[in-house]
C-alpha positions as CSV (number, residue, x, y, z in Angstrom):
1,M,28.1,94.5,64.5
2,I,31.0,92.2,64.9
3,T,33.0,91.3,61.8
4,E,35.6,88.7,61.2
5,P,38.0,88.7,64.1
6,A,41.7,89.4,63.6
7,K,43.6,86.3,62.8
8,I,46.8,85.4,64.8
9,Q,48.7,82.4,63.7
10,V,49.2,80.2,66.7
11,T,51.6,77.4,67.5
12,P,50.5,73.7,67.4
13,G,50.8,73.5,71.2
14,I,47.7,74.6,73.0
15,L,47.5,75.2,76.7
16,K,44.2,73.9,78.0
17,V,42.9,75.6,81.1
18,S,40.3,74.2,83.6
19,A,38.5,75.8,86.5
20,K,40.9,74.0,88.8
21,S,44.0,75.2,87.0
22,N,46.4,77.3,89.1
23,P,46.7,80.6,87.3
24,N,50.4,81.1,88.5
25,S,51.3,77.7,86.9
26,V,49.5,78.4,83.7
27,A,51.2,81.9,83.6
28,G,54.6,80.2,84.0
29,A,53.9,77.8,81.2
30,L,52.6,80.6,79.0
31,A,55.6,82.8,79.7
32,A,58.0,79.9,79.0
33,V,56.3,79.3,75.6
34,L,56.4,83.0,74.7
35,R,60.1,83.2,75.6
36,E,60.7,80.4,73.0
37,R,58.1,81.3,70.4
38,E,56.2,84.3,69.2
39,N,52.7,82.8,69.7
40,A,50.8,80.7,72.1
41,E,47.1,79.7,72.6
42,L,45.1,79.0,75.7
43,Q,41.7,77.3,75.5
44,A,39.1,77.3,78.2
45,V,35.5,76.0,78.5
46,G,33.2,77.4,81.2
47,A,33.2,80.5,83.3
48,G,35.6,79.2,85.9
49,A,38.1,78.0,83.3
50,I,37.9,81.3,81.4
51,N,38.5,83.2,84.6
52,Q,41.6,81.2,85.4
53,A,42.9,81.7,81.8
54,I,42.5,85.5,81.9
55,K,44.2,85.7,85.3
56,A,47.1,83.6,83.8
57,V,47.5,86.0,80.9
58,A,47.7,89.0,83.4
59,I,50.2,87.2,85.6
60,A,52.3,86.1,82.5
61,R,52.6,89.8,81.6
62,T,54.4,90.4,84.9
63,Y,56.7,87.4,84.4
64,L,57.7,88.7,80.9
65,K,58.4,92.3,82.0
66,A,61.8,91.2,83.4
67,S,62.7,90.1,79.9
68,N,61.5,93.4,78.4
69,M,58.6,91.6,76.6
70,E,54.9,92.5,76.4
71,L,52.0,90.5,75.1
72,V,48.8,91.0,73.3
73,C,45.8,88.7,73.5
74,V,43.0,88.2,71.0
75,P,40.0,86.2,72.3
76,S,37.7,84.2,70.0
77,F,34.9,81.6,70.4
78,I,35.7,78.0,69.6
79,D,33.6,74.8,69.5
80,V,35.1,71.9,71.5
81,E,33.8,68.3,71.7
82,I,33.8,67.1,75.3
83,S,32.6,63.6,76.0
84,G,30.7,63.5,72.8
85,N,29.0,66.9,73.4
86,E,29.7,70.1,71.5
87,R,30.6,73.0,73.8
88,T,31.5,76.6,73.1
89,G,34.7,77.8,74.7
90,I,37.1,80.6,74.4
91,S,40.5,80.6,72.7
92,L,43.0,83.2,73.8
93,A,45.6,83.7,71.0
94,V,48.6,85.3,72.7
95,R,51.4,87.0,70.8
96,R,54.7,88.3,72.2
97,V,55.6,91.9,71.3
98,M,58.3,94.3,72.2
99,P,57.1,97.2,74.4
100,P,57.0,100.6,72.9
101,G,59.9,102.9,73.6
């Protein structure tokens, strides 16, 4: 049984990802935010958008390795209103951490 998910405080700026988003571009934006701040958030609605968001997180990890940074990602469900309709999406709370060692 799933209990209350872990809470990560995120920044006011949210990166919204669509199915047409270029994951390399989203990864670059995410890496830039995480170089400046400790937290970021990606939001996606729909299978294609969620796929692009997850790929962006994986790519951003490679971008941040050069800066000796690692990231952790905590997914959660969100409700988003799109054109007057309530939709369920995914929020990816991403936190910058220093790699072990």
